[in-house]
N, C-alpha and C positions, 0 to 999 in steps of 0.2 A: 239343550246342551247341559252336560253334567260337569262336575268338578274335575274328573279325570281328563275330559277333553281340554279343559283350560291348562291343566298341568302339562299335558302332552304338548300343547302349543308353546308353552313357556320354554320347555326343554328343547323343542325343535328349532325355535326361532332365537333362542338365547336372549329373550326379551320378556319383560312384564310390563310393557308400555301400553297404555290405553291413550288414544287420541280423541280429545273432546271436539265434537262438531258443534261448537257454539256459534253457528253461522249467523252473522249479523248483516242484514241487507245493506246496511250503511258502511260496512268495512270491507266488503268483498271487492275485487278489482272492478273498476267502472265499466270495462268493456263487456263484462258478463251481463250487465243490466239490459243488453239487447236480446238476450236469450229468452225463450218462452218461459223457462223456469230457472232464473239466475241462481237460486239457492241450491237446487239440485245439481245444476251444472258445476257449481263450485264444489259441492260435496263429492261428486263423482270423480272429479280431477284429483282431489285430495286423497280419496280412497284408493284410486288406481295407482297413485304414485307412492303411497306410504304403507300399504297393507303388509308388505314383507318385513316391515320393522316393528309392527305392533301386533298385539294379541287381542285387542279390543277397541271398539269405538264407542264413545259415550255421546249420545245426542241429548243436549240440554233442551228440553221440550219448550221452555219459555220462549226461545228465539224463534220458534215456529208458531206456537200458539198466538203470539202477539200479531201475526200476520192474517189471522182468521183462517177461513177455509183453504186459502191458497197455501198457508203455511203447513197446515195438516197434510195437504196433498204432497208438498215437498218432503215432509218427514216421512210419509208412507212410501214414497218413491225411493227415498234413501235407504230405508231399512229393507225394503224389497230387493234393492240393488245389492246390498251387502249380502243378504241371505242367499240370493241366486248365484252370485259370482264368487263370494268369499265365505262359504258356509262355515268354515272353521273359526271364523272371527266371532268372538264373544260380544254381544251387543247389549248396551245398557241404555235404558230410558231414564234419563236423569230428570225425573218428574216430581220428586219429593212429595208424593201424595201421602195423605194422612186423614183418614176418616173412619167411621165405624159401620158395621152391619152391611146392609145392601149397597150403600154408597162405596164402601171399600171393595165389595165384590165387583161392582161395575168398573171401578178403576182397574182391577185386576184383569177383567175381561178386555178392557181397552188395550192394554199394553201387552198382554200375554196371548190372548186368543185372536184379537182383531189385527194388532200391529205386528205380532209375532217377534217381540223383543225376547232376548234370553233372560233379562233381568230388569228390575226397576228399583229406583231408590225410593225409600219410604220414611216418612217422619213417624217414629214410633211413640212419641210422647203422649198419645191418647190411649196407649195400652195395647194389650194382646189382640183385642178384637179389631184393631185397625190394621193388624199385620196378618193374622191367620188366614183371611180369604185369599191372600196372595200365596201362601204356603200350600194351598190345596192343588196347585198346578204342578204337575210332574215335570221334572227336567227344567224348571224355571227357578231363578234365584232372586230372593228378596234382599235388597241391600239397605240396611238400616242406618239412619244417620246416628253416629256415635259421638264423635267430637269433630265439629266443623272448623275450618280454617279461618273463619271471619273473626274480626275483633269482638263482635257481638256475642261470641260464645261465652265470654266472660260474664254476660248478664244473667244467664240461667245455667247453662251446661257446666260451667266451672265454679258454680256456687257450692259452698260447703254446707252440708246438713249434718244432723246428729249421726247419721250412718256413713257419711262421706260425701265425695263429690257427686253432683247430680248425674252427670253423664256416666259415671262408673256404676252407679246404682241402676241406671237404665240398662246398661249392658249386662249386669249380673242377672237382672230380672228377665230380660228378653232372650238370653242365650238358651233358655229351656223351651221357648216357643217353637223352635225348629232345631236345626243341627248344622254341622259344618258344611254339609252338602247342599243345603237350600237357603243358607243365610250368610251374608257377609255384613261388614260394617264399614261405613265411611269414616275415615280418620283423616283429618287434615295434615298435609305434609309439613305445615308450619308449626304443628303441635308435637314435635318430636320428644319433648320432655315427658310426655305422658304415655308414650308407646309401650314402654316396659310394663307399666300398670295395666294397660289394656291387654297385653299378651299374657299376663298372669291370670287373667279371668277367661280370655278366649284364645288359648294357645294354637288351636288348629283351624280357626276360621280364617278365611281370606279377608284382607283389608283393602278396600278401595281408597287410594290416597291421592286426592287432588291437591294442587298447590305447588307442584314443581314447575318452575319456569317463571311465568310473569308474576306469581305470587311469592316467590323467593324460597320455596322449600328446598332443602338440601338433600340430594339423592343418597349420598354416602351415609349421612347421619341417620335417615329414617331406616335404611337397610340394616344398619348396625343393630337396631333394636327390634325391627319388625320381622325379618326373615325367619322362617321356620323350615322344617324338613321338606315341605311342599312348595317352598318359596313363600307362599302365603300372602303375597301383596300384588296388587295391580296398581301402578302409579299412573296417574293421568296428567297429561299436559294438553292445553287447549290453544290459547291465544299465541303463545310463543312458537307454536308449530304452524297452525293454519293461517296465521297472518305474518309469516316470515317475509312475504313480499306481496305487493299489490300490483304487480305488473304481469306480463304474459308468462313469466317464469314462476308464478306463485306456487304451482304444484311441485315444481322441482325444488324450489327453496324449502317448502314444507318437507319434502323427502330428505333433504340435507339435514335439517333440524331433527327429524325423526331418527335418522340414521346415527347422528351424533349421540342421541340419548340412548339408543339401542346398543351402541358400541360401549358406553359406560356400563350399562346393564350386563353386557357380555363379560366384561372384566370382573365385575361384582360377582357374578355367578361362578366364574372360573375360580376366583379366590375362595369362594364358599366350598366349591367342590374339593379343592385341594386340602382345605382345613377340615373336611368331614372325616 
């Protein structure tokens, strides 16, 4: 999948919503535990009911890896189901991999060649050789951690150096490793104060913005600073959508939540178009 495909989807659906499939075996409806693969059954229902409201699904691999081989099987079945039934949907492996040389190459093989995700999140703080093996894959996108939404971002990312904030220096250095077509950046939706600074350095790159919903990020506020001519943002919401209910109506409740967010995005995009 390339950037034009993502932009086309955004315009077609009037949405830049990504739904995070952070599927926790301890939080899904109890009646699903009788299924052969409860995780996949849950994901399949969520996907079937929400796909018309979102342009991407983000699979947080930790929730699957924690279950061992069974979890990897559930993840593979999920990504295969999306690719087979909703191939227009942009898929993200939220794996936050970060290593060098052959190890980084093997991670890229895992998520791009074997699992066939469209993109993967990467921790770039080991430098260019931790990212470049991912950039060698055509029509795949590397999503670099820029400024994360957690409080611990203050420990390192928001530290001031002689040159400036650590995370800003990382973005300035990394933007030349690839380009707007094969790299995006993760920017937490709770860090809206810094979005204008980020846009001054990477005005045309897409930003993946988690943190709207359970983490308290404000959609209107981030859009005010982050939208560009191509829209340029993908906003992720996970728990507030997929765990909207824990009874037999769980997928319908998730669809309602997704539709509400998509309606807000439709209004934002309509206002942007009028002001263009």
